[in-house]
N, C-alpha and C positions, 0 to 999 in steps of 0.2 A: 419608416423604421418598424421592424417587427415588434409585436407586443411583448414577446418574452425576452427581449434584449435588456441587458442591465442598463438602467437609467443612471445618469451621473448624479452624484450626491448634490443636493441643493444647499445643505447646511455645511459650513466649513468643519463642524465638529464630527460629521459623519465620515467614517473610514470607508464604508462600503455602501453601494447603492441599495435602496430599499428592496428592489427585486432580488438582489443577491442575498440580502439578509433573510428575506422570506423563504428563498429556496434552501438556504442553510438550515433555517428553523424547521422546515418541513422534513428535511433529511434527518435531523436529530429526532423529530417526533416519530418518524418511521422506525428508526433504530430503537428508540425507547419502547415502542409497542412490540417490536420483535423480541427485545430482551424480556419484557414482561411475559409474553406468551411462552418463551423458552424457559423462564424461571419455574413455571409450573411443571415442566418436564425434567427439571433437575439440571438443565444446561446453564453454564455460566457465560458471561460475556467473552471470557477467554476461549471457551469452546466454540462459540459462534465465529470469533475472529480467526481461530485456527482453521475452522472449516472453510471460511471464505478465502484465506490466504494459501491454503494447501495447493490448489491448482496453479496459482500464480508462481509459487516457489518451485513447484515441479517443472513448470514451463521454463523458468529461468535456469534451473539446474540442468535441464536437458540441453539448453542452448549454450551454456557457459562452462559447465563442469569439465567436459572432456578437454577443452583448451587449457583450463586452469591446471588440471592434473598433468597434461603434457608439458606445460611450461615448468611446473615444479619438478617433474622428473628430469627434464633436460637440465635445469639448474643444478640438481643434485649430481647428475652424471658429470657435468662440467666441474663441479667442486671436487668430486672424487678424482677426476683426471688431473686436476692441478696438484692435488696432494701427492699423487704418484710420481710426479716429475721431480 
């Protein structure tokens, strides 16, 4: 078994494995350090999240927006055509 694989919880009260909890804790510590460093630069957590999400949102919009607009335009054309009848 790989050493980085999540180990099953040994105690019935544990919701997640110890390795999973440690990984999550490390991720939060990294985020905390990033926010502290950024706070000196006048950046907020919101600024950091916006910066991180911008490329993901752009990719999603590039992939999905044309189809959404096309569908909505077609719906509106159909609605107007029904009204004229």
